[in-house]
C-alpha positions in Angstrom: 18.0 7.3 13.5 16.4 4.3 15.7 16.4 0.5 14.1 13.0 -0.9 13.3 12.0 -3.9 12.0 9.4 -6.1 11.2 7.7 -8.7 9.0 5.2 -10.7 8.3 4.1 -13.8 5.4 1.1 -13.2 3.1 0.0 -15.2 0.4 0.1 -13.4 -3.1 -3.0 -12.2 -4.4 -5.0 -9.0 -5.5 -7.0 -8.9 -2.3 -4.0 -9.3 -0.3 -3.1 -5.6 -1.8 -5.2 -3.4 0.1 -4.7 -5.3 3.6 -0.6 -5.1 3.3 -1.8 -1.4 2.4 -3.5 -0.8 5.8 -0.5 -2.9 7.8 2.0 -0.7 6.1 0.2 2.8 7.2 -0.3 1.4 10.4 3.1 0.2 10.8 5.3 3.6 9.4 2.2 5.9 11.7 3.7 3.8 14.9 7.2 4.9 14.1 6.1 8.6 13.3 7.0 8.1 9.4 3.7 9.6 8.4 5.2 11.2 5.4 6.2 8.8 3.9 3.4 6.5 4.2 1.8 7.0 0.6 4.8 6.6 -1.0 5.7 3.3 1.0 1.9 2.2 0.2 2.3 2.7 -3.6 5.8 1.0 -3.7 4.3 -2.2 -1.8 1.0 -2.6 -3.8 3.3 -2.3 -6.9 6.1 -4.8 -5.5 2.9 -7.2 -4.7 1.2 -7.2 -8.0 4.2 -8.1 -9.4 4.2 -11.2 -7.6 1.0 -11.3 -8.4 1.2 -11.5 -12.2 4.7 -12.4 -12.9 4.8 -15.0 -10.5 1.5 -16.4 -9.6 -1.3 -16.0 -7.7 -1.2 -18.0 -4.9 2.5 -17.5 -4.5 3.4 -17.8 -0.3 5.5 -14.5 -0.1 6.7 -12.1 2.8 7.3 -8.3 3.5 9.6 -7.0 5.9 9.7 -2.8 7.0 13.1 -1.7 8.7 14.4 1.7 9.9 18.1 2.3 10.6 20.9 4.7 9.4 18.3 7.6 8.0 16.6 5.2 5.3 13.2 3.4 5.3 13.4 -0.1 3.6 11.0 -1.8 2.3 11.3 -5.7 1.2 9.2 -8.2 -0.5 10.4 -11.6 -0.7 8.7 -14.3 -2.8 10.5 -17.7 -3.9 11.1 -17.4 -7.5 14.4 -16.7 -8.7 13.8 -16.6 -12.3 10.9 -14.0 -12.6 13.3 -10.8 -12.0 11.8 -7.3 -12.0 12.8 -4.9 -14.5 12.1 -1.6 -15.7 10.0 -1.2 -19.0 9.9 2.1 -21.1 6.0 1.2 -21.5 3.7 3.6 -23.4 1.8 6.5 -21.2 -1.5 4.7 -22.2 -0.8 1.2 -21.3 -2.1 -1.1 -19.7 0.9 -2.5 -17.6 4.4 -2.5 -17.4 5.0 0.9 -15.4 5.1 -0.4 -12.3 9.0 -0.9 -11.3 9.1 2.9 -13.0 6.6 3.9 -10.4 8.8 2.2 -7.8 11.7 3.9 -8.9 10.7 7.5 -9.1 8.6 7.4 -5.6 11.7 5.5 -3.9 15.3 6.7 -3.3 16.7 3.4 -4.8 15.3 0.2 -5.0 17.3 -3.4 -6.1 16.7 -6.6 -6.3 18.6 -9.2 -4.5 19.0 -13.3 -6.1 19.7 -16.0 -3.4 19.6 -20.1 -3.9 15.6 -20.3 -2.8 14.1 -17.3 -3.1 14.5 -13.4 -4.4 14.3 -9.9 -2.3 13.0 -6.8 -4.3 13.9 -4.0 -2.2 13.3 0.0 -2.0 14.6 2.6 0.3 13.4 5.9 1.2 15.4 8.7 2.8 14.3 9.9 6.5 14.6 13.6 7.3 16.8 13.7 10.1 14.0 16.0 12.2 11.6 13.2 11.5 13.5 10.4 12.6 14.1 11.0 16.3 11.5 9.7 18.8 11.0 10.2 22.0 11.6 7.2 24.8 14.6 5.4 25.6 13.5 4.6 28.8 12.9 0.2 29.3 9.0 1.2 29.9 9.0 3.2 26.5 10.3 0.5 25.2 8.8 -2.1 26.0 5.7 -0.1 24.9 6.6 0.5 22.1 7.2 -2.9 21.1 4.0 -4.0 22.2 1.8 -1.3 20.4 4.0 -2.2 17.2 2.4 -5.5 17.3 -0.9 -4.8 18.7 -1.6 -2.3 15.9 -1.1 -5.1 13.5 -3.5 -7.7 15.7 -5.9 -5.2 16.0 -6.3 -2.1 13.2 -7.4 1.5 15.3 -11.5 2.3 14.9 -10.3 5.8 14.6 -10.5 7.4 11.3 -7.7 9.0 9.4 -6.7 12.4 8.4 -4.2 14.4 6.6 -2.1 16.3 9.7 0.4 13.6 10.6 0.4 14.7 14.0 -2.8 14.1 14.4 -2.9 11.0 12.9 0.3 9.2 14.7 -1.7 10.9 18.0 -5.2 9.5 16.8 -3.7 6.1 16.2 -1.4 5.9 19.1 -4.2 6.6 22.2 -6.9 4.6 20.2 -4.4 1.8 19.9 -3.2 2.0 24.0 -7.2 2.1 24.9 -8.0 -1.4 23.0 -5.3 -3.1 24.3 -5.7 -1.8 28.0 -9.6 -2.6 27.6 -8.6 -6.1 26.3 -6.0 -6.8 29.2 -8.7 -5.6 31.8 -11.5 -7.9 29.9 -8.6 -10.6 30.5 -8.1 -9.9 33.7 -11.8 -9.8 34.7 -13.1 -13.0 32.9 -10.2 -14.7 35.7 -11.1 -13.2 38.6 -9.2 -10.5 38.6 -9.7 -7.0 40.7 -9.9 -4.2 37.9 -10.2 -1.3 40.0 -7.1 -2.6 42.2 -4.9 -3.1 39.2 -5.9 0.4 37.7 -5.1 1.9 41.3 -1.9 0.8 41.3 -1.4 1.4 37.5 -2.2 5.1 38.3 0.0 5.3 41.5 2.8 3.9 39.6 2.6 5.9 36.9 2.3 9.5 39.3 5.7 8.1 41.3 7.6 8.6 38.1 6.3 11.9 37.6 3.7 11.1 34.6 0.2 11.4 36.5 -2.5 10.3 34.5 -5.2 12.8 32.8 -8.6 12.7 34.4 
């Protein structure tokens, strides 16, 4: 399975949960792991909410996602080495206490690693072999993947989502490519560059590589 990684710092506030859920969806969709989006989002919600509740609002923290070895790994880092997440046998009608039980039910495994100055609460999901393979392998595709990974975080695609994973991934990729190319061309034009010439050159190079642009 192809190895990928991404991480971002955040400040633990309740309103951050929705933003991080959106980032997780964009990241996993770009990586072709659409079937894991819902479970990963729920786990991130619980892990971040745990920091807000048990460590404190305003705590500096970070979220990391990675793939490799047939697994998707989700990590949440925070500086408190004393407040350790634990499984609680909460009643069904309890208002809290079921967060880590939900993580344990959704993920294939989870745990906590404690270091001198911080702790990492993590969970992992097994990726089915048929969905872990990604096209590419060419340097140009690898570079484009890296750029799109960054760009999807900076500017989430404007298209709406649906439940058909293949369509979701294609629409997100296409929207991100359109946004990125448009922004680059705007930048080129603002600095006096020749947009038409650049587009013609890009068309020629793509056709020379055997991948003509669609009209």
